[in-house]
PyMOL Python script that loads the backbone (N, CA, C, O; Angstrom):
from pymol import cmd

cmd.read_pdbstr("""\
ATOM      1  N   MET A   1     104.981  95.259 102.273  1.00  0.00           N
ATOM      2  CA  MET A   1     106.008  95.505 103.337  1.00  0.00           C
ATOM      3  C   MET A   1     105.619  96.678 104.136  1.00  0.00           C
ATOM      4  O   MET A   1     105.221  97.695 103.569  1.00  0.00           O
ATOM      5  N   LYS A   2     105.711  96.600 105.444  1.00  0.00           N
ATOM      6  CA  LYS A   2     105.452  97.704 106.297  1.00  0.00           C
ATOM      7  C   LYS A   2     106.489  98.828 106.179  1.00  0.00           C
ATOM      8  O   LYS A   2     107.693  98.570 106.181  1.00  0.00           O
ATOM      9  N   HIS A   3     106.005 100.096 106.076  1.00  0.00           N
ATOM     10  CA  HIS A   3     106.878 101.218 105.976  1.00  0.00           C
ATOM     11  C   HIS A   3     107.426 101.579 107.368  1.00  0.00           C
ATOM     12  O   HIS A   3     106.647 101.789 108.298  1.00  0.00           O
ATOM     13  N   LEU A   4     108.739 101.653 107.517  1.00  0.00           N
ATOM     14  CA  LEU A   4     109.399 102.007 108.790  1.00  0.00           C
ATOM     15  C   LEU A   4     109.605 103.486 108.856  1.00  0.00           C
ATOM     16  O   LEU A   4     109.842 104.119 107.827  1.00  0.00           O
ATOM     17  N   PRO A   5     109.520 104.088 110.080  1.00  0.00           N
ATOM     18  CA  PRO A   5     109.832 105.478 110.193  1.00  0.00           C
ATOM     19  C   PRO A   5     111.210 105.756 109.827  1.00  0.00           C
ATOM     20  O   PRO A   5     112.066 104.890 110.010  1.00  0.00           O
ATOM     21  N   ASP A   6     111.523 106.971 109.290  1.00  0.00           N
ATOM     22  CA  ASP A   6     112.841 107.323 108.795  1.00  0.00           C
ATOM     23  C   ASP A   6     113.891 107.215 109.876  1.00  0.00           C
ATOM     24  O   ASP A   6     115.031 106.850 109.590  1.00  0.00           O
ATOM     25  N   TRP A   7     113.534 107.525 111.118  1.00  0.00           N
ATOM     26  CA  TRP A   7     114.575 107.483 112.171  1.00  0.00           C
ATOM     27  C   TRP A   7     115.203 106.115 112.411  1.00  0.00           C
ATOM     28  O   TRP A   7     116.340 106.007 112.871  1.00  0.00           O
ATOM     29  N   ARG A   8     114.440 105.078 112.090  1.00  0.00           N
ATOM     30  CA  ARG A   8     114.959 103.751 112.354  1.00  0.00           C
ATOM     31  C   ARG A   8     116.185 103.374 111.511  1.00  0.00           C
ATOM     32  O   ARG A   8     116.954 102.512 111.935  1.00  0.00           O
ATOM     33  N   ALA A   9     116.393 103.961 110.377  1.00  0.00           N
ATOM     34  CA  ALA A   9     117.583 103.775 109.554  1.00  0.00           C
ATOM     35  C   ALA A   9     118.835 104.298 110.264  1.00  0.00           C
ATOM     36  O   ALA A   9     119.941 103.826 110.001  1.00  0.00           O
ATOM     37  N   SER A  10     118.665 105.261 111.151  1.00  0.00           N
ATOM     38  CA  SER A  10     119.804 105.876 111.838  1.00  0.00           C
ATOM     39  C   SER A  10     120.021 105.151 113.202  1.00  0.00           C
ATOM     40  O   SER A  10     120.995 105.449 113.892  1.00  0.00           O
ATOM     41  N   ALA A  11     119.208 104.290 113.561  1.00  0.00           N
ATOM     42  CA  ALA A  11     119.273 103.643 114.861  1.00  0.00           C
ATOM     43  C   ALA A  11     120.437 102.605 115.011  1.00  0.00           C
ATOM     44  O   ALA A  11     120.646 101.766 114.135  1.00  0.00           O
ATOM     45  N   VAL A  12     121.134 102.688 116.075  1.00  0.00           N
ATOM     46  CA  VAL A  12     122.224 101.810 116.390  1.00  0.00           C
ATOM     47  C   VAL A  12     121.789 100.321 116.211  1.00  0.00           C
ATOM     48  O   VAL A  12     122.550  99.507 115.689  1.00  0.00           O
ATOM     49  N   CYS A  13     120.599 100.004 116.641  1.00  0.00           N
ATOM     50  CA  CYS A  13     120.118  98.651 116.539  1.00  0.00           C
ATOM     51  C   CYS A  13     119.986  98.189 115.088  1.00  0.00           C
ATOM     52  O   CYS A  13     119.995  96.983 114.841  1.00  0.00           O
ATOM     53  N   ALA A  14     119.866  99.087 114.131  1.00  0.00           N
ATOM     54  CA  ALA A  14     119.707  98.669 112.802  1.00  0.00           C
ATOM     55  C   ALA A  14     121.015  97.952 112.277  1.00  0.00           C
ATOM     56  O   ALA A  14     120.970  97.206 111.299  1.00  0.00           O
ATOM     57  N   GLN A  15     122.120  98.198 112.933  1.00  0.00           N
ATOM     58  CA  GLN A  15     123.385  97.523 112.607  1.00  0.00           C
ATOM     59  C   GLN A  15     123.839  96.559 113.656  1.00  0.00           C
ATOM     60  O   GLN A  15     125.027  96.255 113.761  1.00  0.00           O
ATOM     61  N   THR A  16     122.889  96.064 114.450  1.00  0.00           N
ATOM     62  CA  THR A  16     123.228  95.202 115.607  1.00  0.00           C
ATOM     63  C   THR A  16     122.346  93.986 115.577  1.00  0.00           C
ATOM     64  O   THR A  16     121.239  94.018 115.039  1.00  0.00           O
ATOM     65  N   ASP A  17     122.842  92.903 116.162  1.00  0.00           N
ATOM     66  CA  ASP A  17     121.996  91.710 116.345  1.00  0.00           C
ATOM     67  C   ASP A  17     120.833  92.048 117.248  1.00  0.00           C
ATOM     68  O   ASP A  17     121.009  92.382 118.419  1.00  0.00           O
ATOM     69  N   MET A  18     119.653  91.957 116.692  1.00  0.00           N
ATOM     70  CA  MET A  18     118.443  92.411 117.426  1.00  0.00           C
ATOM     71  C   MET A  18     118.148  91.556 118.645  1.00  0.00           C
ATOM     72  O   MET A  18     117.381  92.007 119.496  1.00  0.00           O
ATOM     73  N   GLU A  19     118.700  90.348 118.798  1.00  0.00           N
ATOM     74  CA  GLU A  19     118.438  89.551 119.955  1.00  0.00           C
ATOM     75  C   GLU A  19     118.810  90.197 121.211  1.00  0.00           C
ATOM     76  O   GLU A  19     118.170  89.943 122.230  1.00  0.00           O
ATOM     77  N   ILE A  20     119.819  91.035 121.223  1.00  0.00           N
ATOM     78  CA  ILE A  20     120.285  91.711 122.403  1.00  0.00           C
ATOM     79  C   ILE A  20     119.208  92.618 123.021  1.00  0.00           C
ATOM     80  O   ILE A  20     119.218  92.887 124.222  1.00  0.00           O
ATOM     81  N   PHE A  21     118.275  93.083 122.165  1.00  0.00           N
ATOM     82  CA  PHE A  21     117.166  93.941 122.598  1.00  0.00           C
ATOM     83  C   PHE A  21     115.945  93.239 123.132  1.00  0.00           C
ATOM     84  O   PHE A  21     115.008  93.859 123.633  1.00  0.00           O
ATOM     85  N   PHE A  22     115.983  91.890 123.010  1.00  0.00           N
ATOM     86  CA  PHE A  22     114.861  91.078 123.428  1.00  0.00           C
ATOM     87  C   PHE A  22     115.352  89.899 124.275  1.00  0.00           C
ATOM     88  O   PHE A  22     115.205  88.738 123.892  1.00  0.00           O
ATOM     89  N   PRO A  23     115.931  90.218 125.422  1.00  0.00           N
ATOM     90  CA  PRO A  23     116.448  89.102 126.246  1.00  0.00           C
ATOM     91  C   PRO A  23     115.316  88.263 126.824  1.00  0.00           C
ATOM     92  O   PRO A  23     114.180  88.709 126.986  1.00  0.00           O
ATOM     93  N   GLU A  24     115.700  86.987 127.135  1.00  0.00           N
ATOM     94  CA  GLU A  24     114.714  86.113 127.741  1.00  0.00           C
ATOM     95  C   GLU A  24     114.327  86.677 129.092  1.00  0.00           C
ATOM     96  O   GLU A  24     115.064  87.490 129.650  1.00  0.00           O
ATOM     97  N   LYS A  25     113.201  86.271 129.627  1.00  0.00           N
ATOM     98  CA  LYS A  25     112.765  86.701 130.948  1.00  0.00           C
ATOM     99  C   LYS A  25     113.816  86.515 131.973  1.00  0.00           C
ATOM    100  O   LYS A  25     114.308  85.397 132.125  1.00  0.00           O
ATOM    101  N   GLY A  26     114.206  87.544 132.703  1.00  0.00           N
ATOM    102  CA  GLY A  26     115.280  87.422 133.686  1.00  0.00           C
ATOM    103  C   GLY A  26     116.606  87.678 133.053  1.00  0.00           C
ATOM    104  O   GLY A  26     117.588  87.721 133.794  1.00  0.00           O
ATOM    105  N   GLY A  27     116.752  87.858 131.746  1.00  0.00           N
ATOM    106  CA  GLY A  27     117.974  88.095 131.051  1.00  0.00           C
ATOM    107  C   GLY A  27     118.507  89.445 131.224  1.00  0.00           C
ATOM    108  O   GLY A  27     117.831  90.336 131.738  1.00  0.00           O
ATOM    109  N   GLN A  28     119.712  89.621 130.805  1.00  0.00           N
ATOM    110  CA  GLN A  28     120.408  90.975 130.978  1.00  0.00           C
ATOM    111  C   GLN A  28     119.951  92.004 129.950  1.00  0.00           C
ATOM    112  O   GLN A  28     119.942  91.745 128.747  1.00  0.00           O
ATOM    113  N   THR A  29     119.570  93.184 130.455  1.00  0.00           N
ATOM    114  CA  THR A  29     119.217  94.267 129.530  1.00  0.00           C
ATOM    115  C   THR A  29     120.320  95.318 129.456  1.00  0.00           C
ATOM    116  O   THR A  29     120.229  96.246 128.652  1.00  0.00           O
ATOM    117  N   ALA A  30     121.366  95.189 130.285  1.00  0.00           N
ATOM    118  CA  ALA A  30     122.440  96.239 130.360  1.00  0.00           C
ATOM    119  C   ALA A  30     123.196  96.323 128.971  1.00  0.00           C
ATOM    120  O   ALA A  30     123.540  97.436 128.573  1.00  0.00           O
ATOM    121  N   PRO A  31     123.453  95.272 128.267  1.00  0.00           N
ATOM    122  CA  PRO A  31     124.168  95.444 126.960  1.00  0.00           C
ATOM    123  C   PRO A  31     123.336  96.297 125.983  1.00  0.00           C
ATOM    124  O   PRO A  31     123.875  97.186 125.323  1.00  0.00           O
ATOM    125  N   ALA A  32     122.049  96.029 125.897  1.00  0.00           N
ATOM    126  CA  ALA A  32     121.145  96.740 125.022  1.00  0.00           C
ATOM    127  C   ALA A  32     121.107  98.233 125.438  1.00  0.00           C
ATOM    128  O   ALA A  32     121.165  99.134 124.601  1.00  0.00           O
ATOM    129  N   LYS A  33     121.009  98.446 126.739  1.00  0.00           N
ATOM    130  CA  LYS A  33     120.904  99.832 127.253  1.00  0.00           C
ATOM    131  C   LYS A  33     122.172 100.609 126.976  1.00  0.00           C
ATOM    132  O   LYS A  33     122.131 101.813 126.722  1.00  0.00           O
ATOM    133  N   ARG A  34     123.344  99.892 127.028  1.00  0.00           N
ATOM    134  CA  ARG A  34     124.630 100.599 126.700  1.00  0.00           C
ATOM    135  C   ARG A  34     124.618 101.031 125.210  1.00  0.00           C
ATOM    136  O   ARG A  34     125.076 102.118 124.858  1.00  0.00           O
ATOM    137  N   LEU A  35     124.094 100.165 124.377  1.00  0.00           N
ATOM    138  CA  LEU A  35     124.045 100.591 122.936  1.00  0.00           C
ATOM    139  C   LEU A  35     123.071 101.709 122.668  1.00  0.00           C
ATOM    140  O   LEU A  35     123.321 102.578 121.833  1.00  0.00           O
ATOM    141  N   CYS A  36     121.919 101.686 123.404  1.00  0.00           N
ATOM    142  CA  CYS A  36     120.897 102.718 123.263  1.00  0.00           C
ATOM    143  C   CYS A  36     121.445 104.094 123.786  1.00  0.00           C
ATOM    144  O   CYS A  36     121.060 105.159 123.304  1.00  0.00           O
ATOM    145  N   ALA A  37     122.347 104.012 124.781  1.00  0.00           N
ATOM    146  CA  ALA A  37     122.799 105.309 125.419  1.00  0.00           C
ATOM    147  C   ALA A  37     123.489 106.090 124.342  1.00  0.00           C
ATOM    148  O   ALA A  37     123.390 107.316 124.399  1.00  0.00           O
ATOM    149  N   GLY A  38     124.183 105.538 123.357  1.00  0.00           N
ATOM    150  CA  GLY A  38     124.871 106.310 122.350  1.00  0.00           C
ATOM    151  C   GLY A  38     124.145 106.504 121.013  1.00  0.00           C
ATOM    152  O   GLY A  38     124.704 106.996 120.034  1.00  0.00           O
ATOM    153  N   CYS A  39     122.862 106.088 121.024  1.00  0.00           N
ATOM    154  CA  CYS A  39     122.076 106.112 119.753  1.00  0.00           C
ATOM    155  C   CYS A  39     121.590 107.510 119.451  1.00  0.00           C
ATOM    156  O   CYS A  39     121.026 108.182 120.314  1.00  0.00           O
ATOM    157  N   PRO A  40     121.809 107.951 118.219  1.00  0.00           N
ATOM    158  CA  PRO A  40     121.302 109.259 117.841  1.00  0.00           C
ATOM    159  C   PRO A  40     119.822 109.526 117.810  1.00  0.00           C
ATOM    160  O   PRO A  40     119.350 110.661 117.873  1.00  0.00           O
ATOM    161  N   VAL A  41     119.092 108.392 117.706  1.00  0.00           N
ATOM    162  CA  VAL A  41     117.619 108.508 117.693  1.00  0.00           C
ATOM    163  C   VAL A  41     116.894 107.898 118.852  1.00  0.00           C
ATOM    164  O   VAL A  41     115.767 107.416 118.732  1.00  0.00           O
ATOM    165  N   ARG A  42     117.564 107.930 119.981  1.00  0.00           N
ATOM    166  CA  ARG A  42     117.015 107.267 121.227  1.00  0.00           C
ATOM    167  C   ARG A  42     115.698 107.933 121.586  1.00  0.00           C
ATOM    168  O   ARG A  42     114.757 107.226 121.947  1.00  0.00           O
ATOM    169  N   ASP A  43     115.579 109.238 121.509  1.00  0.00           N
ATOM    170  CA  ASP A  43     114.365 109.907 121.922  1.00  0.00           C
ATOM    171  C   ASP A  43     113.165 109.470 121.047  1.00  0.00           C
ATOM    172  O   ASP A  43     112.065 109.255 121.557  1.00  0.00           O
ATOM    173  N   GLU A  44     113.396 109.343 119.718  1.00  0.00           N
ATOM    174  CA  GLU A  44     112.348 108.949 118.801  1.00  0.00           C
ATOM    175  C   GLU A  44     111.933 107.503 119.097  1.00  0.00           C
ATOM    176  O   GLU A  44     110.754 107.149 119.091  1.00  0.00           O
ATOM    177  N   CYS A  45     112.982 106.672 119.361  1.00  0.00           N
ATOM    178  CA  CYS A  45     112.652 105.311 119.657  1.00  0.00           C
ATOM    179  C   CYS A  45     111.840 105.152 120.900  1.00  0.00           C
ATOM    180  O   CYS A  45     110.873 104.390 120.921  1.00  0.00           O
ATOM    181  N   LEU A  46     112.209 105.853 121.935  1.00  0.00           N
ATOM    182  CA  LEU A  46     111.476 105.761 123.236  1.00  0.00           C
ATOM    183  C   LEU A  46     110.013 106.285 123.003  1.00  0.00           C
ATOM    184  O   LEU A  46     109.053 105.696 123.500  1.00  0.00           O
ATOM    185  N   ALA A  47     109.883 107.352 122.271  1.00  0.00           N
ATOM    186  CA  ALA A  47     108.548 107.906 122.007  1.00  0.00           C
ATOM    187  C   ALA A  47     107.675 106.814 121.304  1.00  0.00           C
ATOM    188  O   ALA A  47     106.519 106.587 121.661  1.00  0.00           O
ATOM    189  N   ALA A  48     108.286 106.167 120.306  1.00  0.00           N
ATOM    190  CA  ALA A  48     107.491 105.148 119.527  1.00  0.00           C
ATOM    191  C   ALA A  48     107.142 103.972 120.466  1.00  0.00           C
ATOM    192  O   ALA A  48     106.019 103.472 120.413  1.00  0.00           O
ATOM    193  N   ALA A  49     108.086 103.518 121.329  1.00  0.00           N
ATOM    194  CA  ALA A  49     107.774 102.453 122.195  1.00  0.00           C
ATOM    195  C   ALA A  49     106.681 102.824 123.250  1.00  0.00           C
ATOM    196  O   ALA A  49     105.831 102.004 123.598  1.00  0.00           O
ATOM    197  N   LEU A  50     106.735 103.975 123.695  1.00  0.00           N
ATOM    198  CA  LEU A  50     105.630 104.482 124.617  1.00  0.00           C
ATOM    199  C   LEU A  50     104.339 104.398 124.006  1.00  0.00           C
ATOM    200  O   LEU A  50     103.382 103.886 124.587  1.00  0.00           O
ATOM    201  N   GLU A  51     104.273 104.918 122.773  1.00  0.00           N
ATOM    202  CA  GLU A  51     103.032 105.067 122.004  1.00  0.00           C
ATOM    203  C   GLU A  51     102.487 103.653 121.623  1.00  0.00           C
ATOM    204  O   GLU A  51     101.294 103.380 121.757  1.00  0.00           O
ATOM    205  N   HIS A  52     103.339 102.829 121.180  1.00  0.00           N
ATOM    206  CA  HIS A  52     102.885 101.537 120.623  1.00  0.00           C
ATOM    207  C   HIS A  52     103.087 100.362 121.555  1.00  0.00           C
ATOM    208  O   HIS A  52     102.845  99.225 121.152  1.00  0.00           O
ATOM    209  N   ARG A  53     103.509 100.582 122.753  1.00  0.00           N
ATOM    210  CA  ARG A  53     103.699  99.538 123.788  1.00  0.00           C
ATOM    211  C   ARG A  53     104.519  98.325 123.264  1.00  0.00           C
ATOM    212  O   ARG A  53     104.127  97.160 123.335  1.00  0.00           O
ATOM    213  N   GLU A  54     105.671  98.719 122.744  1.00  0.00           N
ATOM    214  CA  GLU A  54     106.590  97.692 122.187  1.00  0.00           C
ATOM    215  C   GLU A  54     107.178  96.791 123.247  1.00  0.00           C
ATOM    216  O   GLU A  54     107.235  97.145 124.425  1.00  0.00           O
ATOM    217  N   LEU A  55     107.602  95.656 122.827  1.00  0.00           N
ATOM    218  CA  LEU A  55     108.222  94.691 123.717  1.00  0.00           C
ATOM    219  C   LEU A  55     109.709  94.822 123.638  1.00  0.00           C
ATOM    220  O   LEU A  55     110.199  95.271 122.603  1.00  0.00           O
ATOM    221  N   GLY A  56     110.487  94.461 124.662  1.00  0.00           N
ATOM    222  CA  GLY A  56     111.914  94.509 124.590  1.00  0.00           C
ATOM    223  C   GLY A  56     112.493  95.850 125.036  1.00  0.00           C
ATOM    224  O   GLY A  56     111.776  96.650 125.638  1.00  0.00           O
ATOM    225  N   VAL A  57     113.757  96.114 124.760  1.00  0.00           N
ATOM    226  CA  VAL A  57     114.436  97.388 125.129  1.00  0.00           C
ATOM    227  C   VAL A  57     114.326  98.297 123.963  1.00  0.00           C
ATOM    228  O   VAL A  57     114.750  97.993 122.848  1.00  0.00           O
ATOM    229  N   TRP A  58     113.727  99.460 124.257  1.00  0.00           N
ATOM    230  CA  TRP A  58     113.608 100.482 123.207  1.00  0.00           C
ATOM    231  C   TRP A  58     114.016 101.847 123.866  1.00  0.00           C
ATOM    232  O   TRP A  58     113.629 102.095 125.008  1.00  0.00           O
ATOM    233  N   GLY A  59     114.735 102.671 123.217  1.00  0.00           N
ATOM    234  CA  GLY A  59     115.079 103.913 123.727  1.00  0.00           C
ATOM    235  C   GLY A  59     115.817 103.886 125.095  1.00  0.00           C
ATOM    236  O   GLY A  59     115.776 104.813 125.904  1.00  0.00           O
ATOM    237  N   GLY A  60     116.500 102.715 125.264  1.00  0.00           N
ATOM    238  CA  GLY A  60     117.233 102.546 126.532  1.00  0.00           C
ATOM    239  C   GLY A  60     116.453 102.249 127.703  1.00  0.00           C
ATOM    240  O   GLY A  60     116.925 102.395 128.831  1.00  0.00           O
ATOM    241  N   THR A  61     115.155 101.796 127.469  1.00  0.00           N
ATOM    242  CA  THR A  61     114.278 101.454 128.613  1.00  0.00           C
ATOM    243  C   THR A  61     113.666 100.028 128.369  1.00  0.00           C
ATOM    244  O   THR A  61     113.516  99.553 127.244  1.00  0.00           O
ATOM    245  N   THR A  62     113.340  99.420 129.493  1.00  0.00           N
ATOM    246  CA  THR A  62     112.656  98.090 129.444  1.00  0.00           C
ATOM    247  C   THR A  62     111.132  98.296 129.454  1.00  0.00           C
ATOM    248  O   THR A  62     110.632  99.389 129.718  1.00  0.00           O
ATOM    249  N   GLU A  63     110.425  97.211 129.158  1.00  0.00           N
ATOM    250  CA  GLU A  63     108.962  97.293 129.227  1.00  0.00           C
ATOM    251  C   GLU A  63     108.441  97.763 130.527  1.00  0.00           C
ATOM    252  O   GLU A  63     107.494  98.548 130.574  1.00  0.00           O
ATOM    253  N   ALA A  64     109.023  97.312 131.574  1.00  0.00           N
ATOM    254  CA  ALA A  64     108.547  97.692 132.942  1.00  0.00           C
ATOM    255  C   ALA A  64     108.872  99.176 133.218  1.00  0.00           C
ATOM    256  O   ALA A  64     108.086  99.875 133.857  1.00  0.00           O
ATOM    257  N   GLU A  65     110.028  99.648 132.734  1.00  0.00           N
ATOM    258  CA  GLU A  65     110.320 101.080 132.909  1.00  0.00           C
ATOM    259  C   GLU A  65     109.387 101.977 132.108  1.00  0.00           C
ATOM    260  O   GLU A  65     108.972 103.036 132.581  1.00  0.00           O
ATOM    261  N   ARG A  66     109.066 101.555 130.913  1.00  0.00           N
ATOM    262  CA  ARG A  66     108.131 102.320 130.127  1.00  0.00           C
ATOM    263  C   ARG A  66     106.703 102.273 130.765  1.00  0.00           C
ATOM    264  O   ARG A  66     106.015 103.294 130.762  1.00  0.00           O
ATOM    265  N   ALA A  67     106.260 101.139 131.295  1.00  0.00           N
ATOM    266  CA  ALA A  67     105.034 101.070 131.999  1.00  0.00           C
ATOM    267  C   ALA A  67     104.926 102.042 133.138  1.00  0.00           C
ATOM    268  O   ALA A  67     103.885 102.666 133.347  1.00  0.00           O
ATOM    269  N   ARG A  68     106.025 102.172 133.889  1.00  0.00           N
ATOM    270  CA  ARG A  68     106.057 103.115 134.927  1.00  0.00           C
ATOM    271  C   ARG A  68     105.974 104.544 134.454  1.00  0.00           C
ATOM    272  O   ARG A  68     105.343 105.382 135.097  1.00  0.00           O
ATOM    273  N   MET A  69     106.591 104.819 133.361  1.00  0.00           N
ATOM    274  CA  MET A  69     106.580 106.141 132.691  1.00  0.00           C
ATOM    275  C   MET A  69     105.078 106.516 132.304  1.00  0.00           C
ATOM    276  O   MET A  69     104.574 107.609 132.561  1.00  0.00           O
ATOM    277  N   ARG A  70     104.483 105.556 131.707  1.00  0.00           N
ATOM    278  CA  ARG A  70     103.031 105.776 131.269  1.00  0.00           C
ATOM    279  C   ARG A  70     102.153 106.011 132.481  1.00  0.00           C
ATOM    280  O   ARG A  70     101.276 106.874 132.439  1.00  0.00           O
ATOM    281  N   ARG A  71     102.367 105.246 133.595  1.00  0.00           N
ATOM    282  CA  ARG A  71     101.542 105.443 134.768  1.00  0.00           C
ATOM    283  C   ARG A  71     101.825 106.798 135.405  1.00  0.00           C
ATOM    284  O   ARG A  71     100.899 107.492 135.825  1.00  0.00           O
ATOM    285  N   ALA A  72     103.076 107.173 135.479  1.00  0.00           N
ATOM    286  CA  ALA A  72     103.434 108.527 136.027  1.00  0.00           C
ATOM    287  C   ALA A  72     102.828 109.650 135.193  1.00  0.00           C
ATOM    288  O   ALA A  72     102.340 110.637 135.743  1.00  0.00           O
ATOM    289  N   LYS A  73     102.855 109.513 133.936  1.00  0.00           N
ATOM    290  CA  LYS A  73     102.283 110.533 133.050  1.00  0.00           C
ATOM    291  C   LYS A  73     100.723 110.517 133.223  1.00  0.00           C
ATOM    292  O   LYS A  73     100.110 111.582 133.288  1.00  0.00           O
ATOM    293  N   ALA A  74     100.166 109.464 133.286  1.00  0.00           N
ATOM    294  CA  ALA A  74      98.684 109.380 133.534  1.00  0.00           C
ATOM    295  C   ALA A  74      98.257 109.995 134.864  1.00  0.00           C
ATOM    296  O   ALA A  74      97.188 110.598 134.959  1.00  0.00           O
ATOM    297  N   ALA A  75      99.093 109.842 135.890  1.00  0.00           N
ATOM    298  CA  ALA A  75      98.859 110.354 137.192  1.00  0.00           C
ATOM    299  C   ALA A  75      99.066 111.859 137.328  1.00  0.00           C
ATOM    300  O   ALA A  75      98.530 112.507 138.227  1.00  0.00           O
ATOM    301  N   ALA A  76      99.826 112.364 136.447  1.00  0.00           N
ATOM    302  CA  ALA A  76     100.198 113.830 136.454  1.00  0.00           C
ATOM    303  C   ALA A  76      99.069 114.712 135.935  1.00  0.00           C
ATOM    304  O   ALA A  76      99.215 115.932 135.877  1.00  0.00           O
TER     305      ALA A  76
END
""", "prot")
cmd.dss("prot")
cmd.show_as("cartoon", "prot")
cmd.util.cbc("prot")
cmd.orient("prot")
């Protein structure tokens, strides 16, 4: 079994239906983002998603938003 980072146990999504964080193409991301907004480990989640290029909503951001973040960081 894969070892999960300690922060994941404190994540709001750990107590939520995970489908909300992986909407179908063109689906709504707002419900997931609302949950992420109040998550105590949002920063850790976002950092992991940026590093590992995760799919879905992580750290309150979509895949496209994180791609823009990575491009902006690379350009800086």
